[in-house]
C-alpha positions as CSV (number, residue, x, y, z in Angstrom):
1,M,0.0,0.0,0.2
2,A,2.7,2.3,0.8
3,G,4.5,1.7,-2.4
4,A,1.4,2.1,-4.1
5,L,0.8,5.8,-2.5
6,A,4.5,6.6,-3.4
7,A,4.3,5.7,-6.8
8,A,1.2,8.0,-6.7
9,E,2.8,10.9,-5.4
10,D,5.7,10.6,-8.1
11,N,3.4,10.5,-10.6
12,L,2.4,14.0,-9.6
13,R,5.9,15.3,-9.7
14,I,6.7,16.4,-13.6
15,S,10.2,17.1,-14.5
16,P,10.2,18.3,-18.3
17,A,13.9,16.6,-18.3
18,T,12.9,13.4,-17.1
19,L,9.9,13.2,-19.0
20,D,12.0,14.0,-22.2
21,S,14.4,11.0,-21.3
22,R,11.7,8.4,-20.6
23,L,9.9,9.6,-24.0
24,S,13.1,9.0,-25.7
25,S,13.8,5.6,-24.3
26,Q,10.2,4.4,-25.4
27,L,10.6,6.0,-29.0
28,P,13.7,4.9,-30.1
29,G,15.2,6.1,-33.4
30,F,13.1,9.5,-32.8
31,A,14.3,12.9,-32.9
32,L,13.3,16.3,-33.6
33,L,14.3,17.8,-37.0
34,P,17.6,19.5,-36.8
35,E,17.3,22.9,-38.5
36,E,18.4,23.1,-41.9
37,D,21.6,24.3,-43.0
38,D,21.3,27.9,-43.9
39,R,23.5,27.1,-47.1
40,Q,21.1,25.0,-48.3
41,L,18.0,26.9,-47.6
42,Q,17.6,28.5,-50.9
43,V,15.9,31.5,-49.6
44,P,14.7,33.5,-52.3
45,A,16.0,37.1,-52.6
46,M,12.0,38.4,-53.2
47,L,9.5,36.5,-51.5
48,D,6.0,36.8,-53.2
49,I,2.8,35.1,-51.9
50,G,2.9,32.8,-54.4
51,M,6.2,31.3,-53.3
52,A,5.3,31.5,-49.7
53,V,2.2,29.3,-50.1
54,Q,4.1,26.8,-52.1
55,R,6.9,26.5,-49.7
56,G,4.5,26.3,-46.9
57,V,2.4,23.4,-48.0
58,Q,5.7,21.4,-49.1
59,W,7.6,22.0,-45.5
60,H,5.2,22.2,-42.8
61,P,4.7,19.2,-40.7
62,A,1.1,19.5,-40.1
63,I,0.1,18.4,-43.4
64,A,2.6,15.5,-42.8
65,E,0.9,14.8,-39.9
66,A,-2.5,14.6,-41.7
67,V,-1.0,12.5,-44.3
68,G,0.4,9.9,-41.7
69,G,-3.4,10.0,-40.3
70,L,-4.5,9.3,-44.0
71,L,-2.1,6.3,-44.7
72,M,-3.3,4.7,-41.1
73,Q,-6.8,4.6,-41.9
74,G,-6.0,3.3,-45.8
75,E,-4.8,0.6,-43.8
76,Q,-7.4,0.1,-41.6
77,I,-9.5,-0.6,-44.5
78,G,-7.4,-3.8,-45.6
79,V,-7.7,-4.8,-41.8
80,E,-11.6,-4.8,-42.4
81,R,-11.6,-6.2,-45.7
82,A,-9.3,-9.2,-44.3
83,R,-12.3,-10.4,-42.4
84,Y,-13.9,-11.6,-45.9
85,Y,-11.2,-14.2,-46.1
86,P,-10.3,-17.5,-44.0
87,Q,-9.0,-16.8,-40.4
88,V,-6.3,-19.6,-39.9
89,S,-4.5,-20.0,-36.6
90,G,-2.5,-22.6,-34.6
91,G,-1.3,-23.2,-31.2
92,F,-0.1,-25.4,-28.6
93,Q,-2.7,-26.8,-26.1
94,A,-2.3,-28.5,-22.8
95,G,-4.3,-29.5,-20.0
96,Y,-6.0,-32.0,-18.0
97,D,-9.4,-33.6,-19.3
98,S,-11.4,-36.4,-17.2
99,A,-12.1,-38.1,-20.4
100,Y,-8.9,-38.8,-21.2
101,Q,-6.8,-42.2,-20.2
102,G,-4.2,-42.4,-17.6
103,N,-3.3,-39.1,-15.7
104,G,-5.8,-37.3,-18.2
105,F,-2.8,-35.1,-19.5
106,S,-2.6,-35.2,-23.4
107,P,-0.8,-32.1,-24.9
108,S,-1.7,-31.4,-28.6
109,F,-1.0,-29.1,-31.4
110,V,-3.7,-27.4,-32.8
111,L,-4.7,-26.0,-36.4
112,S,-7.6,-24.1,-36.9
113,A,-9.6,-22.3,-39.6
114,S,-12.9,-20.3,-40.1
115,Q,-14.4,-19.1,-43.1
116,M,-17.3,-16.3,-42.9
117,L,-20.0,-17.6,-45.3
118,Y,-22.8,-14.9,-44.3
119,D,-23.0,-12.6,-41.5
120,F,-26.0,-10.3,-42.6
121,G,-23.6,-7.2,-43.2
122,K,-21.4,-7.2,-40.4
123,V,-18.0,-7.1,-42.5
124,S,-19.4,-5.2,-45.4
125,S,-20.5,-2.2,-42.9
126,A,-17.1,-2.3,-41.1
127,V,-15.7,-1.6,-44.6
128,R,-17.5,1.2,-45.6
129,S,-16.8,2.5,-42.3
130,A,-13.3,2.3,-42.6
131,E,-13.9,3.6,-46.0
132,S,-15.6,6.6,-45.0
133,G,-13.0,7.1,-42.4
134,M,-10.5,7.4,-45.2
135,L,-12.6,9.9,-47.0
136,E,-12.7,11.7,-43.8
137,Q,-9.0,11.8,-43.5
138,Q,-8.1,12.8,-47.3
139,A,-10.7,15.9,-46.3
140,N,-8.5,16.6,-43.3
141,V,-5.4,16.5,-45.3
142,L,-6.9,19.0,-47.7
143,S,-8.1,20.9,-44.7
144,S,-4.4,20.9,-43.2
145,I,-3.1,22.3,-46.8
146,D,-5.8,24.8,-46.7
147,Q,-4.9,26.0,-43.5
148,V,-1.1,26.0,-43.8
149,A,-1.6,28.1,-47.2
150,L,-3.7,30.5,-45.4
151,E,-1.6,30.8,-42.9
152,A,1.5,31.6,-45.0
153,A,-0.3,34.0,-47.3
154,Q,-2.2,36.1,-44.1
155,A,1.4,36.4,-42.7
156,L,3.0,37.5,-46.2
157,V,0.2,40.3,-46.6
158,E,1.0,41.1,-42.7
159,V,4.6,41.8,-43.6
160,Q,3.6,43.5,-46.7
161,R,1.0,45.9,-44.5
162,Y,3.9,46.7,-42.0
163,Q,6.6,47.4,-44.4
164,N,4.2,49.9,-46.3
165,L,3.3,51.5,-42.8
166,Q,7.0,51.7,-41.9
167,R,7.9,53.2,-45.0
168,I,5.1,56.0,-44.5
169,A,5.9,56.7,-41.1
170,E,9.7,57.1,-42.0
171,E,8.0,59.6,-44.6
172,Q,6.0,61.3,-42.0
173,V,9.3,61.8,-40.1
174,D,10.9,63.5,-42.7
175,G,8.0,65.8,-43.7
176,L,7.4,66.8,-39.7
177,E,11.5,67.2,-39.9
178,T,11.0,69.7,-42.6
179,V,8.3,71.6,-40.8
180,A,10.5,71.6,-37.4
181,E,13.3,72.9,-39.6
182,L,11.4,75.6,-40.7
183,A,10.1,76.8,-37.4
184,R,13.4,76.6,-36.0
185,D,15.1,78.8,-38.8
186,R,12.0,81.3,-38.2
187,S,12.8,81.2,-34.6
188,I,16.5,82.2,-34.9
189,K,15.1,85.0,-37.2
190,G,12.7,86.2,-34.7
191,A,9.8,85.4,-37.2
192,S,8.0,83.1,-34.6
193,S,7.9,81.9,-30.9
194,R,10.3,79.1,-29.1
195,S,6.9,77.3,-28.7
196,D,6.7,76.9,-32.5
197,V,9.9,74.9,-32.1
198,V,9.1,72.8,-29.1
199,Q,5.9,72.0,-30.5
200,S,7.3,70.9,-33.7
201,E,9.9,68.9,-32.3
202,A,7.4,66.8,-30.1
203,R,5.7,66.0,-33.3
204,V,8.6,64.8,-34.8
205,S,9.5,62.5,-31.4
206,G,5.7,61.2,-31.8
207,A,6.6,60.4,-35.6
208,R,9.8,58.4,-34.5
209,S,7.7,56.6,-31.6
210,L,5.1,55.4,-34.3
211,Q,8.0,54.4,-36.8
212,L,9.6,52.3,-34.1
213,Q,6.5,50.5,-33.4
214,Y,5.7,49.7,-37.0
215,Q,9.2,48.5,-37.4
216,A,8.6,46.2,-34.4
217,Q,5.4,44.8,-35.8
218,L,7.3,44.2,-39.0
219,E,9.8,42.3,-37.4
220,R,7.4,40.1,-35.8
221,W,5.6,39.5,-39.0
222,R,8.6,38.6,-40.7
223,G,9.5,36.2,-37.8
224,S,6.2,34.7,-38.0
225,L,6.3,34.2,-41.8
226,A,10.1,32.8,-41.7
227,N,8.8,30.3,-39.1
228,Q,5.6,29.5,-40.9
229,L,7.8,28.4,-44.0
230,G,10.7,26.7,-42.2
231,W,13.3,29.3,-42.7
232,P,15.4,31.1,-40.1
233,R,15.0,34.6,-42.0
234,I,13.0,36.1,-44.8
235,A,15.0,38.4,-47.3
236,A,12.5,40.6,-48.8
237,V,9.2,40.4,-49.5
238,S,7.1,41.7,-52.8
239,D,4.4,43.8,-52.1
240,A,2.3,42.1,-55.4
241,F,-0.8,40.4,-54.6
242,P,-2.3,38.3,-57.7
243,D,-4.9,40.2,-59.9
244,A,-7.2,37.1,-60.3
245,I,-8.2,37.1,-56.9
246,D,-8.1,40.6,-55.7
247,D,-11.8,40.9,-56.0
248,Y,-12.5,37.3,-55.4
249,C,-15.2,38.0,-52.4
250,A,-17.1,39.7,-54.9
251,T,-17.6,37.1,-57.2
252,G,-16.6,33.6,-55.5
253,A,-19.3,31.2,-54.1
254,A,-18.7,28.3,-52.1
255,D,-18.4,24.7,-53.6
256,G,-19.4,21.8,-51.5
257,Q,-17.0,19.3,-53.5
258,L,-13.9,21.7,-52.7
259,V,-15.1,22.9,-49.0
260,P,-12.7,20.2,-46.8
261,A,-15.3,20.9,-43.7
262,L,-18.1,20.0,-45.8
263,L,-16.3,17.2,-47.3
264,A,-15.1,16.1,-43.9
265,A,-19.0,16.3,-42.6
266,Q,-20.3,14.2,-45.6
267,A,-17.6,11.4,-44.6
268,Q,-18.4,11.6,-41.0
269,R,-22.5,11.1,-42.0
270,S,-21.4,8.1,-44.4
271,Q,-19.4,6.8,-41.6
272,A,-22.2,6.9,-38.7
273,M,-24.6,5.3,-41.3
274,A,-22.1,2.5,-41.6
275,R,-21.9,2.1,-38.0
276,L,-25.6,2.0,-37.5
277,Q,-25.9,-0.8,-39.9
278,N,-23.2,-2.8,-38.5
279,A,-25.1,-2.0,-35.0
280,R,-27.9,-3.6,-36.5
281,A,-26.2,-6.3,-38.2
282,Q,-24.4,-7.5,-34.7
283,S,-27.9,-8.9,-33.4
284,L,-28.4,-11.3,-36.2
285,P,-26.5,-14.5,-36.9
286,T,-23.1,-15.4,-38.5
287,I,-22.5,-18.2,-40.8
288,S,-19.1,-19.7,-40.9
289,L,-17.3,-22.9,-41.9
290,D,-14.7,-23.9,-39.4
291,P,-12.3,-26.9,-40.4
292,S,-9.7,-28.1,-37.7
293,L,-6.7,-30.2,-37.3
294,T,-5.5,-31.9,-33.9
295,H,-2.0,-33.7,-33.3
296,Y,-2.0,-35.0,-29.8
297,L,1.5,-36.0,-28.4
298,N,0.5,-38.9,-26.2
299,D,-1.9,-41.7,-26.5
300,N,-4.0,-40.6,-23.4
301,H,-6.5,-38.7,-25.6
302,T,-8.2,-42.0,-26.9
303,T,-10.9,-44.4,-25.0
304,S,-11.1,-46.6,-27.8
305,D,-9.0,-48.9,-29.9
306,N,-8.6,-45.8,-32.4
307,S,-4.8,-44.9,-31.3
308,E,-4.6,-42.4,-34.4
309,R,-2.9,-39.0,-32.8
310,T,-3.8,-36.8,-35.6
311,R,-7.6,-35.8,-35.7
312,H,-9.4,-33.5,-38.2
313,G,-12.8,-32.0,-38.5
314,I,-15.3,-29.3,-40.4
315,F,-18.3,-27.7,-39.1
316,L,-20.8,-25.4,-40.2
317,N,-21.5,-23.0,-37.4
318,V,-24.5,-20.6,-36.7
319,N,-23.6,-18.1,-34.0
320,M,-25.9,-15.4,-32.8
321,P,-25.8,-13.6,-29.7
322,L,-28.9,-14.2,-27.3
323,Y,-28.2,-12.0,-24.4
324,Q,-25.5,-9.5,-24.1
325,G,-26.8,-7.1,-21.1
326,G,-28.6,-4.7,-23.3
327,A,-25.2,-4.0,-24.9
328,L,-26.4,-4.3,-28.4
329,S,-29.4,-2.2,-28.1
330,A,-27.3,0.2,-26.6
331,Q,-24.9,0.3,-29.9
332,K,-27.7,0.8,-31.9
333,R,-29.0,3.8,-29.9
334,A,-25.5,5.3,-29.7
335,A,-25.0,4.6,-33.8
336,S,-28.4,6.4,-34.1
337,H,-27.4,9.3,-32.3
338,A,-23.9,9.6,-33.9
339,L,-25.9,9.4,-37.3
340,E,-28.0,12.6,-35.8
341,S,-24.9,14.4,-34.5
342,A,-23.4,13.8,-38.2
343,D,-26.6,15.5,-39.8
344,A,-26.4,18.5,-37.7
345,A,-22.5,18.6,-38.2
346,L,-23.2,18.6,-42.1
347,R,-25.8,21.5,-41.6
348,N,-23.2,23.5,-39.3
349,A,-20.3,23.3,-41.6
350,G,-22.3,24.4,-44.5
351,L,-24.0,27.5,-42.2
352,Q,-20.1,28.4,-41.2
353,T,-19.1,28.2,-44.7
354,R,-22.0,30.6,-45.8
355,K,-21.5,32.8,-42.7
356,S,-17.9,33.2,-43.3
357,L,-18.3,34.3,-47.2
358,M,-21.3,36.9,-46.5
359,E,-19.4,38.4,-43.6
360,A,-16.2,38.8,-46.0
361,R,-18.2,40.0,-48.8
362,S,-20.0,42.8,-46.7
363,Q,-17.0,43.9,-45.4
364,T,-15.1,44.0,-48.3
365,F,-17.8,46.1,-50.2
366,S,-17.8,48.5,-47.0
367,L,-14.0,48.8,-47.3
368,R,-13.9,49.4,-50.9
369,G,-16.2,52.3,-50.5
370,N,-13.8,53.9,-47.6
371,L,-10.7,53.2,-50.3
372,K,-12.5,55.8,-52.5
373,V,-13.3,58.4,-49.7
374,L,-9.6,58.0,-48.7
375,Q,-8.5,58.7,-52.0
376,N,-10.3,61.6,-52.0
377,R,-9.2,62.7,-48.5
378,Y,-5.5,62.3,-49.3
379,A,-5.5,64.8,-52.5
380,L,-7.8,67.4,-50.2
381,S,-4.9,66.9,-47.8
382,E,-2.2,67.6,-50.1
383,Q,-3.9,70.8,-51.5
384,T,-4.3,71.8,-47.9
385,R,-1.0,71.4,-46.6
386,D,0.5,73.3,-49.5
387,L,-2.0,76.3,-48.9
388,Y,-1.1,76.4,-45.2
389,Y,2.6,76.6,-46.0
390,Q,2.1,79.3,-48.1
391,Q,-0.1,81.3,-45.5
392,Y,2.5,80.5,-42.7
393,L,5.4,81.5,-45.0
394,Q,4.4,84.3,-46.8
395,L,1.5,85.9,-45.3
396,G,2.3,84.8,-41.4
397,S,-1.6,84.3,-41.1
398,R,-1.6,80.6,-40.6
399,P,-0.1,79.1,-36.9
400,L,2.2,76.5,-37.1
401,L,-0.1,73.8,-35.6
402,D,-2.3,73.8,-38.7
403,L,0.9,73.2,-40.7
404,L,1.6,70.1,-38.5
405,N,-1.8,68.7,-38.4
406,S,-2.0,69.0,-42.2
407,E,1.4,67.1,-42.9
408,Q,0.1,64.7,-40.7
409,E,-3.3,64.8,-42.1
410,I,-1.6,63.7,-45.3
411,H,0.3,60.3,-43.7
412,Q,-2.7,59.4,-41.6
413,S,-4.8,59.1,-44.6
414,R,-2.0,57.2,-46.1
415,F,-1.8,54.8,-43.2
416,D,-5.6,54.2,-43.4
417,W,-5.6,53.6,-47.0
418,Q,-2.7,50.6,-46.4
419,N,-4.4,49.3,-43.8
420,I,-7.7,49.2,-45.6
421,L,-5.9,47.6,-48.8
422,S,-4.0,44.9,-46.3
423,D,-7.3,44.1,-44.9
424,L,-8.7,43.6,-48.5
425,R,-6.2,41.3,-49.1
426,Q,-7.2,39.5,-46.2
427,L,-10.5,39.3,-46.6
428,Q,-9.9,38.0,-50.3
429,L,-7.9,35.2,-48.7
430,T,-10.6,34.5,-46.1
431,C,-13.2,33.9,-49.0
432,L,-10.8,31.7,-51.2
433,Y,-10.5,29.7,-47.7
434,A,-14.0,29.6,-47.1
435,S,-15.5,28.5,-50.7
436,G,-12.6,26.1,-50.9
437,A,-10.9,27.6,-53.7
438,L,-7.7,28.6,-52.1
439,R,-5.6,25.5,-53.5
440,G,-6.8,26.2,-57.4
441,A,-5.7,30.1,-57.1
442,F,-2.1,29.3,-55.9
443,G,-1.8,26.2,-58.3
444,L,-2.1,23.6,-55.8
445,D,-4.2,21.5,-57.6
446,G,-2.5,18.6,-59.5
447,R,0.6,18.8,-57.5
448,R,2.1,16.2,-55.1
449,I,2.2,17.6,-51.9
450,Q,4.3,15.7,-49.1
451,G,3.6,12.6,-50.7
452,V,0.2,13.4,-51.6
453,E,-1.3,14.3,-55.0
454,V,-4.0,17.1,-54.9
455,R,-6.6,16.6,-58.0
456,P,-8.9,19.4,-58.5
């Protein structure tokens, strides 16, 4: 008892080093993949979104994990189909039998076989269930490919966003520096007060702080993208975005034959139906032909003049469960509820797909309208700044604060424009993902991805 309590207490103490050591001893030959040699990475000098998606799906271990599940489920079909064929077994038998002569001990070698003749659909429904499981795993592989492709593309779009925001922030610093230099020059000449200099320098400091924030976000997303692609670094990222998908949300529609979530839900429903059929078949007879061969190692087994040690026989067996404590009825009810759940899951998958598309489309429509407003706002802001410059320098009727505000207003409209543009690109990716068109958009259909051929 004390030993059991001590063992239980040991199980409550967790040491990462000890856990790693014990797992390593139980999983011989397994090790985490080492980092790739920088000289063998072939990181492109300029990375675009298509290259990022291609690299991500060919490398990411999440897809390899899904492919492993697919291969495992494929073998499970063979396991179920094997029940159609003869089941042969052999062994050694030893024990006491009161019908035997002498001391009743007569060891023997036994060879037996069983061939199922008819089972009212037990094996066929199990095979269909396994086949449906394989279809679900195929959908899971497609889902993994879509998810990895989406995450790689989204990370690259975020890098594009902060590359441009950081560049605009630099230009804002330069613009405010120009105003600050102007204020310092006028202060030296006595044309303006010292407060104008202090105010302009404060705006420059704030702009530099914003630039550093965008630089930090840029480095964060560059690191995220590099990690998503299995590279230690990213050289440079192109700002290009494919024209073919630039307005996909406005025209794209979900295809039930392409959306992995819908395919997986359909496979789950098919599997639930097969399990229900199997549960019903379990209460029916199984007819089999069972031959056997027994070879005794002594003569104690016989009670007659026939001392033949090798005996054989063949039997037609009909087996049927009579009472299982309600297990078969419970199994039928469980399978029926599983089918109901699968039906609901299929409806929910369709609902979520439509919801994602509708939300993305409505946001796209709104943001495109904002882009037009921002373009007009930017043009007016430039005109306002130029006018304020003239009034500040030539007429002296415009305070420096207005000049600073107009300079920042120009760059703020550019910040807003870039954020909306990046949001629109993210929405197009969301629409592609929700409609199952992401693979086709980036040329993944018809390609072999981590050992699996993805067909249109």
